[in-house]
Structures are given as C-alpha cells and as structure tokens.
C-alpha positions in Angstrom: 86.0 88.9 73.8 86.2 88.6 69.9 89.5 89.4 68.6 89.8 92.4 66.5 90.0 91.8 62.6 93.1 92.4 60.4 91.6 95.7 59.1 90.8 97.0 62.7 94.2 95.9 63.9 95.9 97.6 61.0 93.5 100.8 61.9 94.5 100.4 65.5 98.1 100.3 64.9 97.9 103.6 62.9 96.0 105.2 65.5 98.5 104.0 68.1 101.3 105.3 66.1 99.6 108.7 65.7 98.6 108.7 69.6 102.3 108.2 70.4 103.6 110.8 68.2 101.2 113.2 69.9 102.4 112.0 73.4 106.0 112.5 72.7 105.4 115.7 71.1 103.4 116.7 74.3 99.8 116.9 72.9 98.7 114.9 76.2 95.1 115.6 75.5 94.9 114.7 71.8 97.0 111.6 72.4 94.5 110.6 75.2 91.7 110.8 73.1 93.4 108.7 70.4 94.4 106.3 73.3 90.9 105.9 74.5 89.5 105.3 71.0 91.8 102.1 71.0 90.7 101.3 74.3 87.3 101.3 73.3 87.9 98.7 71.1 90.6 96.6 72.7 89.9 97.3 76.5 93.1 95.2 77.7 95.7 96.7 75.5 98.7 96.8 77.5 100.5 99.6 75.9 97.4 101.7 75.5 96.6 101.3 79.3 100.4 102.4 80.3 100.6 105.3 78.3 97.2 106.4 79.7 98.6 105.9 82.8 101.7 108.2 82.2 99.5 110.9 80.6 97.5 110.9 84.0 100.6 111.4 85.7 101.8 114.1 83.7 98.5 115.9 84.2 98.8 115.1 87.8 95.6 113.0 87.9 97.5 110.2 89.8 94.6 108.1 91.0 93.4 107.9 87.8 97.1 106.8 86.7 97.1 104.2 89.4 93.8 102.7 87.9 95.2 102.4 84.2 98.3 100.8 86.0 96.8 98.4 88.2 94.3 97.4 85.3 97.1 96.6 83.2 99.2 94.6 85.9 96.1 92.3 86.2 96.7 90.9 82.5 100.5 91.6 82.9 102.2 91.2 86.2 105.5 91.1 84.9 105.7 94.5 83.6 108.5 96.3 85.5 108.0 99.4 83.6 104.3 99.7 84.7 105.1 98.3 88.1 107.6 101.1 88.8 105.4 103.7 87.7 102.5 102.4 90.0 105.2 102.5 92.9 106.3 106.2 92.1 102.8 107.1 91.6 101.8 105.7 95.0 104.9 107.4 96.5 103.5 110.8 95.3 100.0 110.1 96.7 101.9 109.1 99.9 100.7 105.5 100.3 104.2 104.4 101.3 103.4 101.2 102.4 101.9 99.9 99.1 104.6 101.9 97.0 107.1 99.5 99.1 105.2 96.7 98.1 105.3 97.6 94.5 108.9 98.2 94.4 109.6 94.6 96.1 107.5 93.0 93.3 109.7 94.8 90.9 112.8 93.0 92.7 111.3 90.0 92.7 110.9 90.3 89.1 114.6 91.6 88.6 116.8 91.7 91.8 119.7 93.5 89.9 118.2 97.1 89.5 120.2 99.3 91.6 117.8 102.3 91.2 114.8 100.2 92.5 117.0 99.0 95.5 117.9 102.5 96.1 114.3 104.1 95.6 113.0 101.1 98.3 115.7 102.0 100.6 114.7 105.9 100.5 110.9 104.8 101.1 112.0 102.1 104.3 114.1 105.1 105.6 111.1 107.5 105.5 109.0 104.3 107.3 111.9 104.2 109.8 112.8 100.6 108.7 116.5 101.3 109.0 117.7 97.7 109.0 115.7 96.7 105.8 116.8 100.3 104.4 120.4 99.3 104.8 120.1 96.0 103.3 118.8 97.7 100.0 121.4 100.5 100.0 123.9 97.6 100.4 122.5 96.0 97.4 122.6 99.5 95.5 126.3 99.5 96.3 126.9 96.0 95.2 125.3 96.6 91.8 126.7 100.4 91.5 130.1 100.3 93.5 130.4 104.2 92.9 126.9 105.4 94.0 127.9 108.0 96.1 124.2 108.7 97.1 123.8 105.0 98.4 127.0 105.2 100.7 125.6 108.5 102.2 122.1 107.1 102.7 123.6 103.4 104.1 125.6 106.0 106.5 122.5 108.0 107.5 120.6 104.8 108.3 123.7 102.8 110.3 123.8 106.2 112.5 120.1 105.9 113.1 120.9 102.5 114.4 124.0 103.5 116.3 126.0 101.4 113.9 128.8 103.9 114.1 131.3 101.6 112.6 129.2 101.0 109.8 128.7 104.8 109.0 132.4 105.3 109.3 133.2 102.8 106.9 130.5 104.1 104.4 131.7 107.8 104.8 135.5 106.7 104.4 134.7 105.2 100.9 
C-alpha cells in the first residue's frame, strides 16, 4: 500500500480533527461520514477504526462495531481501549464466552486493571464459573481494597460454592 503524501496527511489530520469535534458534540452521522472519508484513503487508520466502532455502538449497530474493533485489533492487538470496547459489545450481543476471552486478553496486557477484573468476574459468575469469578473479584479487591461491590460479589460467589467462611469474611469487611 502506498503511503499518503505529506499534503494528504495534513488534509486527513484536519478532517480527523473535524470528525472528532463532530463526534464529541454528538453529531454522529456527520462524524461517521468524515471518518469513512479518511478510511477510504487510509484503510487501516487505527483511531478512525476505533471511533467508527464507538459510533456504531452509540447507534446500537453492535455487529458493525465488532467488525471495526476486530479490524483494528488485527493491526494493533495491544490496544486495551479497543479490546475492552469489543468485550463490552460482545457482552451486549450475548456472546459471553468471547467477551470473557477478550477481557482475559486485556488482563494479559495489563493485569492491574481492577475494573476489568471486576467485569470479568461478573461474566464468569453469569457463566457459573464461580471459582474463576472469585479469583477475579479477589484481584479487584487486591487492587481496590475499598471496592464494596467486589466484596459483595465475591461473597455471593462463595455462597454459591458453599464457602460460607469466605462469604462471611467478605461481608464483615
């Protein structure tokens, strides 16, 4: 693929700035049109792919959002923001096993994200994978010791496994 000229890059940057401003002001369709214009010139523009996925989510076009997020991740698998958005979108569509896998990949990139451990614990609980859920709620608590909801969820998961001492200990904190 041919690299864009300097002039084309300057024009694309100006269009991107305008698209972002429109996006931030809630003018999604207009922003989307500008993002697509950039994508036509630079088919793998990472920020444009991410923003198009975000707009698709905002328009509740979740399958299209997933396609944009996955397309981006082919070229930038380390993008935590995109992988997190992909996981959330998969959850909305009810693909919990794949959402769980995406959250695990986020944690492979950064194991210190309490919010991701918490969300993963919730999905694992829904899938009735209580032992694994407990481990992620515990990680959440290790990172955020004052996260009351993590203690409550950990307690519920422990009760489901008949680990009453663990449940009681969580509720006492």
